[in-house]
N, C-alpha and C positions, 0 to 999 in steps of 0.2 A: 503493499499500500504505500503510495507516496505521501510523504510528510515532509513539510518545511519547518525547521525548528526556529521559526520566528513567531513574535508575538505580535497578534492584532493591536493597533496603537492604542495603548491603555486610554488615552485621553478620548478616544472615540468609543471605546466600550463602557467608559463612566457615563451613568444614565441609562444604559440599555436595560430592557427587561428581560425576564426569563427565569427558568430554575429547572429543578428535576422533574421528570415524568416518569410514571411507571405502567407497564402494560398488566392489567388483570384480566382475567378471564372468568367471568361469572355465569352459573347456570343456575336458574330458578327450578328447584324440584316441583313435583305435583303438590306436595304438602306445604308449599310456600317457603321452605328453608332454602338456604343458597348453598352451593359449593364454590368456592373461589380458588383459584391457582393462578400462578404466574409463570410464565417461560424465561423471564428475565430473573437473573441473580442480582443485577446492579440496575440502578436508575440511569436514565439517560437525559441529557440536560439540553434545553433548547433555548435560544436567545433571539433577540431581534436587535441588530446594531443600528437600525434607521433612525429611531427614536433619538439618539444620542447626537446626531449630526447637527450641528450648530452653525454652521456658515458654508459657503460655497467652497472654501479651501477644504473643510472636512470632507466634502463630497468629491473633492478631487483625489485627496488621501485614500478615500475608500476605494475609489475605482482604481487607482493604481495598485493597493494591495489586491484587490480582487483580480485584476488582469495578470498580476504577478503569479497567482495561485491558479490561474487557467480555470477560473470559477469554481466548481465543485471537486476539480480534479485532484488537488494537492490539499492535505490537511495542515492546520497551523495551531498555533497556541491562542488561548483567550484567557484574559483576567476576568474572571467572575467576581466583581466587587462586593458582592455580598457573602462570598465564601471562598477565601484565598489562603487562608492561615489554618495551622495545625492547633490554633487556640482561639479563643473569642476574639473578634474583631477588635475590641478595645485594648487587647494585650499585645505583647510583642512575643514571638515563637521562643521557646525555651527547650532545652535537650530533653526535657522529662515530659512534653506534652502527650505524646501518643505512644503507646506501646506496641512496638512491630513484632515481637517475637521473644523467645527465650532461646537461651544458649543450650546447646547439646554436647558441646565438646567437639564437634566436628564440622557444623555448619559454619561456613564463611560469609554467605550471602542472605540478605534480609530485604524484604520489598517494604517501601513506606506504604503508609495507609492511614486513613483518618477514620475513627470511630464516633458514631453519633448516637447518642443515648437519650432515651426516654423513658422514665418508668424501670422496670426490670428488663426493658427490651433494647436492642441495639442493633446497629448496622455498620459493617466496617466497609469502607470505601477504598479501594486500590488508587493510589497516587503515583502516577506514571510520568508526569512531567513536573518536577520540583525545580523551582527557581533557582539558578546559579547563584551560589555563594550566601544561601540562605539556611542551608540544612546544617542542623545541628544534632549531635548523636551522644548518647550517653550509655554506659554498660554499668547496671547496678547504682544507676544515680550519678556516676562519676563521668563528667563531660570528657569526650576525645577531641583530638586535633585532627582536623581534616588533612589529607594528603599523607599524614604521619601515621595515624591511627585508624583510619578509615578513608575510603573513597565513595565517592556517589556518582552514579551515571545518571545525567539530568535527563536523558532521553527514554529512560526506563523505569525510573524511580527505585534502582536497585541500590543498596549499600552494601561494600565489601570491606571485611576486615582482613588483615595480613595474617593474623592466627585466629583460629575460633574461639569464641567466648565460652567461658566456663559453663558446664551444665546447670541448667536452672536460674541463670543470672537474667535480669529483665533488660532487654535492649529497647531503647526509647528513643524517640527523635522528634525535632520541632523543624517546621520549615514553611515557607510559602510555596505556593504552586499554581500551576496553570490548568485550563481544561484543554483536551484535545479535541478540536473541533474541525468542521470545514462548512463552506458555504451550502446552503439548502436550497439554492436556486441557480438556474443558469441564465438569468436574466435580471440584470438591474435597470429599472427604468427611472431617470430623473428627468427633471423639468425645472430651469431657472425661475420661471414664471410661479410655478405652484411653490417652489421652495421658499421664495421670498414671500409667498402669501401664508407661510407657516405649515405647508405639508412637505412632509418628509417621505422618502421610499422606504418600502419595507425590504429589510435585510436578513432573511432568517439564517440562523447559524445553528448547526446541531452537533452534538458531542460524537466522537468516535470511539469505537472499540480499538484499542490499540495494545 
């Protein structure tokens, strides 16, 4: 799958709307009860970048980015301003934000993830596009030094240690991250007259499975 490791201009995604969607199959039985199931293990996010365009210069930047991606052909990074950290939006990431695994004395590679909790239920989301220079890692609460004590692949979200962590120790991480997306349209229609009148084009964007 073609993917460009470049972020959609954050100034243009700021103010966009969107969020996660899930697919649920619901069957209503003869007695009125329901059976519910989902073929998706993970939610998929959709956004609309059009609402964040504020000037004709923004439209030009959008068209340049769209053409460079060949429309829907190549994926890219997207900053979801409502959810782009391993911690609360008002906080700064720390090395103990998210539990990403436990050592077993042999495993060297761990994948970044973010867990969402509500009551006794939780959902763990894979994080595959961490932002360069933001990843913090700790073993048993002890912060580690990037490049010396761990490395991170910002294209896959994998953390690699030079030696395996001891059995049972907690591996934690904090980070900022992007969402892998692509444009969800083969056409962008703009009009100078309508834009000056306050109308903006619809620019749908869809999360990719990578």
